[in-house]
Every structure is written in structure tokens, then in C-alpha cells.
Biopython code that builds the backbone (N, CA, C, O; Angstrom):
import numpy as np
from Bio.PDB.StructureBuilder import StructureBuilder

atoms = [
    (1, "MET", "N", (-10.419, -10.872, 8.130)),
    (1, "MET", "CA", (-9.515, -12.013, 8.045)),
    (1, "MET", "C", (-10.322, -13.214, 7.545)),
    (1, "MET", "O", (-11.448, -13.443, 7.985)),
    (2, "HIS", "N", (-9.740, -13.964, 6.634)),
    (2, "HIS", "CA", (-10.413, -15.114, 6.043)),
    (2, "HIS", "C", (-10.401, -16.296, 7.001)),
    (2, "HIS", "O", (-9.637, -16.320, 7.966)),
    (3, "ALA", "N", (-11.246, -17.264, 6.727)),
    (3, "ALA", "CA", (-11.431, -18.411, 7.615)),
    (3, "ALA", "C", (-10.138, -19.170, 7.881)),
    (3, "ALA", "O", (-9.870, -19.534, 9.026)),
    (4, "THR", "N", (-9.331, -19.416, 6.854)),
    (4, "THR", "CA", (-8.089, -20.163, 7.049)),
    (4, "THR", "C", (-7.132, -19.387, 7.939)),
    (4, "THR", "O", (-6.492, -19.967, 8.816)),
    (5, "ALA", "N", (-7.028, -18.092, 7.722)),
    (5, "ALA", "CA", (-6.154, -17.255, 8.556)),
    (5, "ALA", "C", (-6.634, -17.248, 10.002)),
    (5, "ALA", "O", (-5.826, -17.311, 10.929)),
    (6, "GLU", "N", (-7.935, -17.173, 10.192)),
    (6, "GLU", "CA", (-8.490, -17.189, 11.549)),
    (6, "GLU", "C", (-8.200, -18.514, 12.241)),
    (6, "GLU", "O", (-7.839, -18.537, 13.418)),
    (7, "LEU", "N", (-8.356, -19.614, 11.515)),
    (7, "LEU", "CA", (-8.048, -20.927, 12.092)),
    (7, "LEU", "C", (-6.571, -21.040, 12.444)),
    (7, "LEU", "O", (-6.222, -21.565, 13.502)),
    (8, "LEU", "N", (-5.714, -20.556, 11.572)),
    (8, "LEU", "CA", (-4.279, -20.591, 11.838)),
    (8, "LEU", "C", (-3.949, -19.791, 13.088)),
    (8, "LEU", "O", (-3.196, -20.253, 13.944)),
    (9, "GLN", "N", (-4.505, -18.607, 13.193)),
    (9, "GLN", "CA", (-4.293, -17.771, 14.373)),
    (9, "GLN", "C", (-4.784, -18.488, 15.630)),
    (9, "GLN", "O", (-4.094, -18.504, 16.649)),
    (10, "GLN", "N", (-5.954, -19.070, 15.558)),
    (10, "GLN", "CA", (-6.532, -19.777, 16.705)),
    (10, "GLN", "C", (-5.647, -20.943, 17.135)),
    (10, "GLN", "O", (-5.391, -21.116, 18.327)),
    (11, "ARG", "N", (-5.181, -21.741, 16.186)),
    (11, "ARG", "CA", (-4.357, -22.916, 16.508)),
    (11, "ARG", "C", (-3.035, -22.512, 17.164)),
    (11, "ARG", "O", (-2.585, -23.158, 18.111)),
    (12, "ILE", "N", (-2.420, -21.449, 16.662)),
    (12, "ILE", "CA", (-1.153, -21.002, 17.242)),
    (12, "ILE", "C", (-1.382, -20.471, 18.656)),
    (12, "ILE", "O", (-0.596, -20.754, 19.560)),
    (13, "CYS", "N", (-2.446, -19.709, 18.847)),
    (13, "CYS", "CA", (-2.746, -19.162, 20.173)),
    (13, "CYS", "C", (-3.100, -20.253, 21.177)),
    (13, "CYS", "O", (-2.817, -20.113, 22.366)),
    (14, "GLU", "N", (-3.708, -21.324, 20.715)),
    (14, "GLU", "CA", (-4.030, -22.449, 21.601)),
    (14, "GLU", "C", (-2.775, -23.200, 22.021)),
    (14, "GLU", "O", (-2.699, -23.709, 23.139)),
    (15, "ALA", "N", (-1.791, -23.271, 21.133)),
    (15, "ALA", "CA", (-0.579, -24.044, 21.386)),
    (15, "ALA", "C", (0.484, -23.273, 22.153)),
    (15, "ALA", "O", (1.261, -23.863, 22.903)),
    (16, "LEU", "N", (0.522, -21.952, 21.967)),
    (16, "LEU", "CA", (1.576, -21.132, 22.568)),
    (16, "LEU", "C", (0.974, -19.896, 23.235)),
    (16, "LEU", "O", (-0.044, -19.368, 22.788)),
    (17, "THR", "N", (1.601, -19.459, 24.282)),
    (17, "THR", "CA", (1.251, -18.167, 24.863)),
    (17, "THR", "C", (2.047, -17.124, 24.101)),
    (17, "THR", "O", (3.265, -17.022, 24.248)),
    (18, "VAL", "N", (1.344, -16.350, 23.285)),
    (18, "VAL", "CA", (2.030, -15.387, 22.430)),
    (18, "VAL", "C", (1.849, -13.969, 22.967)),
    (18, "VAL", "O", (0.817, -13.629, 23.545)),
    (19, "THR", "N", (2.874, -13.158, 22.761)),
    (19, "THR", "CA", (2.773, -11.737, 23.114)),
    (19, "THR", "C", (2.526, -10.898, 21.868)),
    (19, "THR", "O", (2.103, -9.745, 21.952)),
    (20, "HIS", "N", (2.800, -11.499, 20.702)),
    (20, "HIS", "CA", (2.546, -10.828, 19.425)),
    (20, "HIS", "C", (2.379, -11.912, 18.373)),
    (20, "HIS", "O", (3.151, -12.870, 18.327)),
    (21, "LEU", "N", (1.365, -11.757, 17.527)),
    (21, "LEU", "CA", (1.128, -12.716, 16.455)),
    (21, "LEU", "C", (0.603, -11.988, 15.237)),
    (21, "LEU", "O", (-0.358, -11.223, 15.315)),
    (22, "GLU", "N", (1.246, -12.236, 14.115)),
    (22, "GLU", "CA", (0.771, -11.721, 12.835)),
    (22, "GLU", "C", (0.559, -12.914, 11.916)),
    (22, "GLU", "O", (1.442, -13.761, 11.775)),
    (23, "VAL", "N", (-0.602, -12.980, 11.297)),
    (23, "VAL", "CA", (-0.900, -13.985, 10.284)),
    (23, "VAL", "C", (-1.150, -13.213, 8.994)),
    (23, "VAL", "O", (-2.134, -12.483, 8.878)),
    (24, "ILE", "N", (-0.262, -13.379, 8.037)),
    (24, "ILE", "CA", (-0.309, -12.597, 6.801)),
    (24, "ILE", "C", (-0.574, -13.531, 5.626)),
    (24, "ILE", "O", (0.195, -14.455, 5.361)),
    (25, "ASN", "N", (-1.673, -13.275, 4.930)),
    (25, "ASN", "CA", (-2.015, -14.068, 3.754)),
    (25, "ASN", "C", (-1.206, -13.545, 2.573)),
    (25, "ASN", "O", (-1.393, -12.409, 2.137)),
    (26, "GLU", "N", (-0.308, -14.379, 2.061)),
    (26, "GLU", "CA", (0.537, -14.004, 0.934)),
    (26, "GLU", "C", (0.156, -14.739, -0.350)),
    (26, "GLU", "O", (0.945, -14.803, -1.293)),
    (27, "SER", "N", (-1.040, -15.286, -0.380)),
    (27, "SER", "CA", (-1.483, -16.059, -1.544)),
    (27, "SER", "C", (-1.429, -15.238, -2.826)),
    (27, "SER", "O", (-1.083, -15.758, -3.887)),
    (28, "HIS", "N", (-1.769, -13.965, -2.728)),
    (28, "HIS", "CA", (-1.766, -13.108, -3.914)),
    (28, "HIS", "C", (-0.373, -12.955, -4.533)),
    (28, "HIS", "O", (-0.259, -12.618, -5.711)),
    (29, "LEU", "N", (0.670, -13.195, -3.765)),
    (29, "LEU", "CA", (2.043, -13.105, -4.271)),
    (29, "LEU", "C", (2.458, -14.375, -5.018)),
    (29, "LEU", "O", (3.525, -14.428, -5.630)),
    (30, "HIS", "N", (1.611, -15.380, -4.958)),
    (30, "HIS", "CA", (1.954, -16.692, -5.520)),
    (30, "HIS", "C", (0.995, -17.134, -6.612)),
    (30, "HIS", "O", (0.875, -18.327, -6.895)),
    (31, "GLY", "N", (0.321, -16.189, -7.216)),
    (31, "GLY", "CA", (-0.560, -16.514, -8.321)),
    (31, "GLY", "C", (-1.868, -17.150, -7.914)),
    (31, "GLY", "O", (-2.570, -17.723, -8.747)),
    (32, "THR", "N", (-2.201, -17.055, -6.636)),
    (32, "THR", "CA", (-3.451, -17.635, -6.140)),
    (32, "THR", "C", (-4.238, -16.573, -5.370)),
    (32, "THR", "O", (-4.438, -16.710, -4.163)),
    (33, "PRO", "N", (-4.684, -15.521, -6.053)),
    (33, "PRO", "CA", (-5.302, -14.384, -5.362)),
    (33, "PRO", "C", (-6.587, -14.701, -4.616)),
    (33, "PRO", "O", (-6.921, -14.006, -3.657)),
    (34, "THR", "N", (-7.314, -15.727, -5.025)),
    (34, "THR", "CA", (-8.570, -16.047, -4.328)),
    (34, "THR", "C", (-8.418, -17.268, -3.438)),
    (34, "THR", "O", (-9.404, -17.753, -2.881)),
    (35, "ASP", "N", (-7.224, -17.762, -3.298)),
    (35, "ASP", "CA", (-6.958, -18.977, -2.539)),
    (35, "ASP", "C", (-6.223, -18.623, -1.248)),
    (35, "ASP", "O", (-5.278, -17.834, -1.267)),
    (36, "ASP", "N", (-6.644, -19.190, -0.154)),
    (36, "ASP", "CA", (-5.951, -18.992, 1.126)),
    (36, "ASP", "C", (-4.982, -20.155, 1.324)),
    (36, "ASP", "O", (-5.262, -21.085, 2.080)),
    (37, "SER", "N", (-3.847, -20.093, 0.642)),
    (37, "SER", "CA", (-2.943, -21.232, 0.660)),
    (37, "SER", "C", (-1.508, -20.902, 1.061)),
    (37, "SER", "O", (-0.748, -21.808, 1.404)),
    (38, "HIS", "N", (-1.119, -19.629, 1.027)),
    (38, "HIS", "CA", (0.246, -19.216, 1.346)),
    (38, "HIS", "C", (0.196, -18.169, 2.460)),
    (38, "HIS", "O", (-0.418, -17.112, 2.307)),
    (39, "PHE", "N", (0.846, -18.476, 3.575)),
    (39, "PHE", "CA", (0.818, -17.574, 4.715)),
    (39, "PHE", "C", (2.215, -17.358, 5.276)),
    (39, "PHE", "O", (3.108, -18.191, 5.123)),
    (40, "LYS", "N", (2.370, -16.225, 5.924)),
    (40, "LYS", "CA", (3.552, -15.919, 6.723)),
    (40, "LYS", "C", (3.048, -15.627, 8.125)),
    (40, "LYS", "O", (2.079, -14.889, 8.300)),
    (41, "VAL", "N", (3.705, -16.206, 9.126)),
    (41, "VAL", "CA", (3.350, -15.911, 10.509)),
    (41, "VAL", "C", (4.563, -15.350, 11.234)),
    (41, "VAL", "O", (5.697, -15.779, 11.024)),
    (42, "VAL", "N", (4.292, -14.390, 12.081)),
    (42, "VAL", "CA", (5.288, -13.836, 12.991)),
    (42, "VAL", "C", (4.775, -14.159, 14.385)),
    (42, "VAL", "O", (3.719, -13.677, 14.795)),
    (43, "VAL", "N", (5.527, -14.972, 15.104)),
    (43, "VAL", "CA", (5.092, -15.440, 16.416)),
    (43, "VAL", "C", (6.124, -15.003, 17.450)),
    (43, "VAL", "O", (7.305, -15.333, 17.347)),
    (44, "VAL", "N", (5.661, -14.261, 18.441)),
    (44, "VAL", "CA", (6.534, -13.817, 19.529)),
    (44, "VAL", "C", (6.024, -14.476, 20.806)),
    (44, "VAL", "O", (4.868, -14.299, 21.193)),
    (45, "SER", "N", (6.904, -15.240, 21.456)),
    (45, "SER", "CA", (6.509, -15.959, 22.667)),
    (45, "SER", "C", (7.716, -16.166, 23.570)),
    (45, "SER", "O", (8.824, -16.426, 23.101)),
    (46, "GLU", "N", (7.489, -16.050, 24.835)),
    (46, "GLU", "CA", (8.527, -16.329, 25.830)),
    (46, "GLU", "C", (8.895, -17.814, 25.795)),
    (46, "GLU", "O", (9.988, -18.197, 26.213)),
    (47, "ALA", "N", (7.979, -18.647, 25.295)),
    (47, "ALA", "CA", (8.237, -20.087, 25.203)),
    (47, "ALA", "C", (9.433, -20.402, 24.310)),
    (47, "ALA", "O", (10.000, -21.491, 24.409)),
    (48, "PHE", "N", (9.824, -19.479, 23.447)),
    (48, "PHE", "CA", (10.950, -19.699, 22.542)),
    (48, "PHE", "C", (12.305, -19.428, 23.196)),
    (48, "PHE", "O", (13.343, -19.720, 22.602)),
    (49, "ALA", "N", (12.309, -18.884, 24.390)),
    (49, "ALA", "CA", (13.572, -18.568, 25.072)),
    (49, "ALA", "C", (14.409, -19.831, 25.237)),
    (49, "ALA", "O", (13.926, -20.850, 25.730)),
    (50, "GLY", "N", (15.663, -19.748, 24.820)),
    (50, "GLY", "CA", (16.591, -20.862, 24.961)),
    (50, "GLY", "C", (16.418, -21.956, 23.919)),
    (50, "GLY", "O", (17.120, -22.965, 23.968)),
    (51, "GLN", "N", (15.498, -21.776, 22.980)),
    (51, "GLN", "CA", (15.263, -22.791, 21.956)),
    (51, "GLN", "C", (15.948, -22.415, 20.644)),
    (51, "GLN", "O", (16.049, -21.242, 20.286)),
    (52, "ARG", "N", (16.407, -23.425, 19.954)),
    (52, "ARG", "CA", (16.954, -23.221, 18.615)),
    (52, "ARG", "C", (15.810, -23.001, 17.631)),
    (52, "ARG", "O", (14.659, -23.328, 17.918)),
    (53, "LEU", "N", (16.137, -22.450, 16.482)),
    (53, "LEU", "CA", (15.142, -22.127, 15.472)),
    (53, "LEU", "C", (14.307, -23.346, 15.076)),
    (53, "LEU", "O", (13.089, -23.235, 14.935)),
    (54, "LEU", "N", (14.933, -24.485, 14.897)),
    (54, "LEU", "CA", (14.223, -25.686, 14.487)),
    (54, "LEU", "C", (13.154, -26.085, 15.508)),
    (54, "LEU", "O", (12.045, -26.459, 15.127)),
    (55, "ALA", "N", (13.476, -26.010, 16.787)),
    (55, "ALA", "CA", (12.506, -26.355, 17.834)),
    (55, "ALA", "C", (11.329, -25.379, 17.826)),
    (55, "ALA", "O", (10.184, -25.781, 18.029)),
    (56, "ARG", "N", (11.611, -24.116, 17.594)),
    (56, "ARG", "CA", (10.554, -23.111, 17.523)),
    (56, "ARG", "C", (9.613, -23.405, 16.354)),
    (56, "ARG", "O", (8.390, -23.381, 16.498)),
    (57, "HIS", "N", (10.209, -23.680, 15.204)),
    (57, "HIS", "CA", (9.419, -23.952, 14.008)),
    (57, "HIS", "C", (8.597, -25.224, 14.161)),
    (57, "HIS", "O", (7.468, -25.301, 13.675)),
    (58, "ARG", "N", (9.155, -26.211, 14.829)),
    (58, "ARG", "CA", (8.408, -27.451, 15.067)),
    (58, "ARG", "C", (7.150, -27.180, 15.888)),
    (58, "ARG", "O", (6.103, -27.775, 15.630)),
    (59, "GLN", "N", (7.240, -26.304, 16.856)),
    (59, "GLN", "CA", (6.069, -25.976, 17.672)),
    (59, "GLN", "C", (4.975, -25.316, 16.823)),
    (59, "GLN", "O", (3.797, -25.652, 16.948)),
    (60, "VAL", "N", (5.367, -24.396, 15.979)),
    (60, "VAL", "CA", (4.393, -23.712, 15.119)),
    (60, "VAL", "C", (3.825, -24.695, 14.101)),
    (60, "VAL", "O", (2.617, -24.711, 13.863)),
    (61, "ASN", "N", (4.682, -25.512, 13.501)),
    (61, "ASN", "CA", (4.207, -26.517, 12.551)),
    (61, "ASN", "C", (3.255, -27.506, 13.203)),
    (61, "ASN", "O", (2.267, -27.905, 12.587)),
    (62, "ALA", "N", (3.532, -27.906, 14.430)),
    (62, "ALA", "CA", (2.632, -28.825, 15.140)),
    (62, "ALA", "C", (1.273, -28.178, 15.364)),
    (62, "ALA", "O", (0.240, -28.832, 15.222)),
    (63, "ALA", "N", (1.271, -26.900, 15.713)),
    (63, "ALA", "CA", (0.015, -26.184, 15.929)),
    (63, "ALA", "C", (-0.793, -26.077, 14.645)),
    (63, "ALA", "O", (-2.023, -26.087, 14.680)),
    (64, "ALA", "N", (-0.109, -25.976, 13.516)),
    (64, "ALA", "CA", (-0.768, -25.782, 12.224)),
    (64, "ALA", "C", (-0.894, -27.067, 11.417)),
    (64, "ALA", "O", (-1.282, -27.016, 10.250)),
    (65, "ALA", "N", (-0.581, -28.206, 11.999)),
    (65, "ALA", "CA", (-0.472, -29.467, 11.262)),
    (65, "ALA", "C", (-1.699, -29.806, 10.422)),
    (65, "ALA", "O", (-1.563, -30.178, 9.256)),
    (66, "THR", "N", (-2.881, -29.685, 10.989)),
    (66, "THR", "CA", (-4.077, -30.064, 10.220)),
    (66, "THR", "C", (-4.315, -29.104, 9.057)),
    (66, "THR", "O", (-4.820, -29.506, 8.009)),
    (67, "LEU", "N", (-3.957, -27.851, 9.240)),
    (67, "LEU", "CA", (-4.105, -26.879, 8.155)),
    (67, "LEU", "C", (-3.055, -27.095, 7.074)),
    (67, "LEU", "O", (-3.328, -26.895, 5.891)),
    (68, "LEU", "N", (-1.853, -27.503, 7.479)),
    (68, "LEU", "CA", (-0.796, -27.775, 6.512)),
    (68, "LEU", "C", (-1.107, -29.036, 5.698)),
    (68, "LEU", "O", (-0.618, -29.195, 4.580)),
    (69, "ALA", "N", (-1.913, -29.918, 6.258)),
    (69, "ALA", "CA", (-2.331, -31.113, 5.531)),
    (69, "ALA", "C", (-3.510, -30.823, 4.610)),
    (69, "ALA", "O", (-3.885, -31.663, 3.792)),
    (70, "GLY", "N", (-4.090, -29.641, 4.742)),
    (70, "GLY", "CA", (-5.265, -29.295, 3.957)),
    (70, "GLY", "C", (-5.081, -28.029, 3.161)),
    (70, "GLY", "O", (-4.381, -28.020, 2.148)),
    (71, "PRO", "N", (-5.709, -26.950, 3.616)),
    (71, "PRO", "CA", (-5.771, -25.754, 2.777)),
    (71, "PRO", "C", (-4.464, -24.973, 2.637)),
    (71, "PRO", "O", (-4.291, -24.251, 1.654)),
    (72, "ILE", "N", (-3.546, -25.096, 3.586)),
    (72, "ILE", "CA", (-2.318, -24.306, 3.517)),
    (72, "ILE", "C", (-1.244, -25.082, 2.759)),
    (72, "ILE", "O", (-0.881, -26.200, 3.124)),
    (73, "HIS", "N", (-0.751, -24.459, 1.704)),
    (73, "HIS", "CA", (0.278, -25.054, 0.847)),
    (73, "HIS", "C", (1.679, -24.647, 1.316)),
    (73, "HIS", "O", (2.620, -25.437, 1.231)),
    (74, "ALA", "N", (1.814, -23.415, 1.810)),
    (74, "ALA", "CA", (3.122, -22.899, 2.220)),
    (74, "ALA", "C", (2.960, -22.012, 3.448)),
    (74, "ALA", "O", (2.032, -21.208, 3.535)),
    (75, "LEU", "N", (3.888, -22.175, 4.400)),
    (75, "LEU", "CA", (3.849, -21.382, 5.624)),
    (75, "LEU", "C", (5.257, -20.904, 5.945)),
    (75, "LEU", "O", (6.133, -21.704, 6.274)),
    (76, "ALA", "N", (5.468, -19.596, 5.846)),
    (76, "ALA", "CA", (6.740, -18.990, 6.244)),
    (76, "ALA", "C", (6.621, -18.642, 7.723)),
    (76, "ALA", "O", (5.672, -17.977, 8.138)),
    (77, "ILE", "N", (7.584, -19.091, 8.509)),
    (77, "ILE", "CA", (7.515, -18.941, 9.964)),
    (77, "ILE", "C", (8.672, -18.076, 10.445)),
    (77, "ILE", "O", (9.834, -18.330, 10.130)),
    (78, "HIS", "N", (8.327, -17.049, 11.216)),
    (78, "HIS", "CA", (9.323, -16.185, 11.853)),
    (78, "HIS", "C", (9.009, -16.170, 13.341)),
    (78, "HIS", "O", (7.946, -15.709, 13.755)),
    (79, "THR", "N", (9.945, -16.677, 14.144)),
    (79, "THR", "CA", (9.720, -16.801, 15.583)),
    (79, "THR", "C", (10.726, -15.964, 16.356)),
    (79, "THR", "O", (11.900, -15.876, 15.998)),
    (80, "TYR", "N", (10.233, -15.354, 17.426)),
    (80, "TYR", "CA", (11.073, -14.482, 18.247)),
    (80, "TYR", "C", (10.673, -14.593, 19.708)),
    (80, "TYR", "O", (9.517, -14.871, 20.026)),
    (81, "THR", "N", (11.627, -14.374, 20.586)),
    (81, "THR", "CA", (11.306, -14.122, 21.984)),
    (81, "THR", "C", (10.904, -12.648, 22.075)),
    (81, "THR", "O", (11.166, -11.888, 21.143)),
    (82, "PRO", "N", (10.282, -12.230, 23.166)),
    (82, "PRO", "CA", (9.945, -10.807, 23.281)),
    (82, "PRO", "C", (11.167, -9.883, 23.162)),
    (82, "PRO", "O", (11.078, -8.819, 22.550)),
    (83, "ASP", "N", (12.286, -10.278, 23.734)),
    (83, "ASP", "CA", (13.498, -9.448, 23.635)),
    (83, "ASP", "C", (14.004, -9.376, 22.200)),
    (83, "ASP", "O", (14.408, -8.308, 21.739)),
    (84, "GLU", "N", (13.986, -10.502, 21.493)),
    (84, "GLU", "CA", (14.413, -10.508, 20.090)),
    (84, "GLU", "C", (13.490, -9.637, 19.237)),
    (84, "GLU", "O", (13.943, -8.903, 18.358)),
    (85, "TRP", "N", (12.197, -9.732, 19.512)),
    (85, "TRP", "CA", (11.218, -8.959, 18.728)),
    (85, "TRP", "C", (11.392, -7.473, 18.978)),
    (85, "TRP", "O", (11.249, -6.669, 18.057)),
    (86, "GLN", "N", (11.697, -7.099, 20.206)),
    (86, "GLN", "CA", (11.912, -5.691, 20.524)),
    (86, "GLN", "C", (13.073, -5.128, 19.704)),
    (86, "GLN", "O", (13.036, -3.971, 19.284)),
    (87, "GLN", "N", (14.092, -5.937, 19.479)),
    (87, "GLN", "CA", (15.238, -5.504, 18.670)),
    (87, "GLN", "C", (14.913, -5.540, 17.177)),
    (87, "GLN", "O", (15.380, -4.691, 16.417)),
    (88, "GLN", "N", (14.112, -6.524, 16.759)),
    (88, "GLN", "CA", (13.796, -6.727, 15.341)),
    (88, "GLN", "C", (12.607, -5.874, 14.926)),
    (88, "GLN", "O", (12.706, -5.079, 13.992)),
    (89, "SER", "N", (11.492, -6.037, 15.612)),
    (89, "SER", "CA", (10.212, -5.343, 15.434)),
    (89, "SER", "C", (9.598, -5.429, 14.041)),
    (89, "SER", "O", (8.601, -4.762, 13.765)),
    (90, "GLN", "N", (10.177, -6.237, 13.163)),
    (90, "GLN", "CA", (9.597, -6.436, 11.844)),
    (90, "GLN", "C", (10.166, -7.714, 11.255)),
    (90, "GLN", "O", (11.376, -7.936, 11.286)),
    (91, "ALA", "N", (9.300, -8.546, 10.724)),
    (91, "ALA", "CA", (9.760, -9.775, 10.075)),
    (91, "ALA", "C", (10.326, -9.452, 8.707)),
    (91, "ALA", "O", (9.918, -8.476, 8.078)),
    (92, "PRO", "N", (11.268, -10.266, 8.240)),
    (92, "PRO", "CA", (11.809, -10.036, 6.897)),
    (92, "PRO", "C", (10.734, -10.245, 5.833)),
    (92, "PRO", "O", (9.777, -10.992, 6.038)),
    (93, "ASP", "N", (10.905, -9.581, 4.705)),
    (93, "ASP", "CA", (9.989, -9.769, 3.586)),
    (93, "ASP", "C", (10.140, -11.175, 3.038)),
    (93, "ASP", "O", (11.213, -11.775, 3.104)),
    (94, "SER", "N", (9.066, -11.679, 2.506)),
    (94, "SER", "CA", (9.111, -12.985, 1.861)),
    (94, "SER", "C", (9.782, -12.851, 0.503)),
    (94, "SER", "O", (9.684, -11.807, -0.142)),
    (95, "PRO", "N", (10.471, -13.914, 0.065)),
    (95, "PRO", "CA", (11.111, -13.854, -1.253)),
    (95, "PRO", "C", (10.066, -13.860, -2.362)),
    (95, "PRO", "O", (8.914, -14.239, -2.149)),
    (96, "GLU", "N", (10.482, -13.436, -3.538)),
    (96, "GLU", "CA", (9.604, -13.459, -4.703)),
    (96, "GLU", "C", (9.228, -14.903, -5.014)),
    (96, "GLU", "O", (10.040, -15.815, -4.856)),
    (97, "CYS", "N", (8.018, -15.097, -5.448)),
    (97, "CYS", "CA", (7.549, -16.421, -5.841)),
    (97, "CYS", "C", (8.211, -16.823, -7.157)),
    (97, "CYS", "O", (8.308, -16.023, -8.088)),
    (98, "LEU", "N", (8.659, -18.063, -7.219)),
    (98, "LEU", "CA", (9.313, -18.568, -8.424)),
    (98, "LEU", "C", (8.384, -19.432, -9.263)),
    (98, "LEU", "O", (8.831, -20.108, -10.190)),
    (99, "GLY", "N", (7.106, -19.415, -8.947)),
    (99, "GLY", "CA", (6.136, -20.193, -9.719)),
    (99, "GLY", "C", (5.595, -21.343, -8.913)),
    (99, "GLY", "O", (5.717, -21.386, -7.689)),
    (100, "GLY", "N", (4.997, -22.270, -9.620)),
    (100, "GLY", "CA", (4.458, -23.435, -8.948)),
    (100, "GLY", "C", (3.079, -23.210, -8.365)),
    (100, "GLY", "O", (2.690, -23.909, -7.429)),
    (101, "SER", "N", (2.331, -22.259, -8.887)),
    (101, "SER", "CA", (1.000, -22.007, -8.359)),
    (101, "SER", "C", (0.023, -23.046, -8.875)),
    (101, "SER", "O", (0.284, -23.724, -9.869)),
    (102, "LYS", "N", (-1.078, -23.161, -8.203)),
    (102, "LYS", "CA", (-2.128, -24.075, -8.611)),
    (102, "LYS", "C", (-2.713, -23.647, -9.956)),
    (102, "LYS", "O", (-3.279, -24.467, -10.680)),
    (103, "LEU", "N", (-2.576, -22.369, -10.288)),
    (103, "LEU", "CA", (-3.147, -21.868, -11.520)),
    (103, "LEU", "C", (-2.401, -22.354, -12.760)),
    (103, "LEU", "O", (-2.989, -22.457, -13.837)),
    (104, "ASP", "N", (-1.111, -22.653, -12.614)),
    (104, "ASP", "CA", (-0.365, -23.114, -13.786)),
    (104, "ASP", "C", (-0.148, -24.625, -13.785)),
    (104, "ASP", "O", (0.637, -25.145, -14.578)),
    (105, "GLY", "N", (-0.844, -25.328, -12.892)),
    (105, "GLY", "CA", (-0.807, -26.787, -12.885)),
    (105, "GLY", "C", (0.358, -27.405, -12.134)),
    (105, "GLY", "O", (0.513, -28.626, -12.163)),
    (106, "HIS", "N", (1.180, -26.616, -11.465)),
    (106, "HIS", "CA", (2.294, -27.135, -10.676)),
    (106, "HIS", "C", (1.968, -27.032, -9.193)),
    (106, "HIS", "O", (1.236, -26.132, -8.781)),
    (107, "ASN", "N", (2.494, -27.925, -8.404)),
    (107, "ASN", "CA", (2.339, -27.860, -6.936)),
    (107, "ASN", "C", (3.669, -27.913, -6.272)),
    (107, "ASN", "O", (3.749, -27.871, -5.044)),
]
sb = StructureBuilder()
sb.init_structure("model")
sb.init_model(0)
sb.init_chain("A")
sb.init_seg("    ")
for serial, (resi, resn, name, xyz) in enumerate(atoms, 1):
    if name == "N":
        sb.init_residue(resn, " ", resi, " ")
    sb.init_atom(name, np.array(xyz, "f"), 0.0, 1.0, " ", f" {name:<3s}", serial, name[0])
structure = sb.get_structure()
């Protein structure tokens, strides 16, 4: 696991008690194969019980705030309670990249 992914994992684990966490580097899908800038996280925590999606995402974004201000350009967030994850057991695939990579001069 690369340094940015490890930091992201560490920050989420410090902020939330997780029962399952996946940090997936999707930079290669966005034209940035050597850049750690696009990630998808799957976070399963009892802390999400009774919370709306926006509140869940805010918690993950707060945990990753310093990384989102720096090396991470995009973060896809999938949050579940343990019961929801047991029913789902797999996060949805990320959509195809429509461009805007650092390699073609767009951000």
C-alpha cells in the first residue's frame, strides 16, 4: 500500500471505530497511473447507525480533510453499518473517468 493510502486508512481508523475498511487506489483509472490522487473507500462502522448518508460522508471527509487539501484529488465514499454491509458485501464500481487528469492539463 502506498503512503497516501496508508495515511488515509490511518486517519479514518483514528476518527471512526470501523469493522471493515477498504482503501482502493483508483488513480490508474483516471490517467494518473503513478499518482496517488484518486481513491475509493468502503467504511463499515456501527457509528453510522441512524445517520443519513450526508452525515456519514461528512465524518469520512473530516477524517481525510488534510489529505483532500493535498495529495488526494478525488475520494469516492461508500459507508455502511455492519448490518447494511452484511446485505451488500461489496461496494458499487466506480464510474468511468470522463477526463480531467493532471496529465492532460485539466483539474
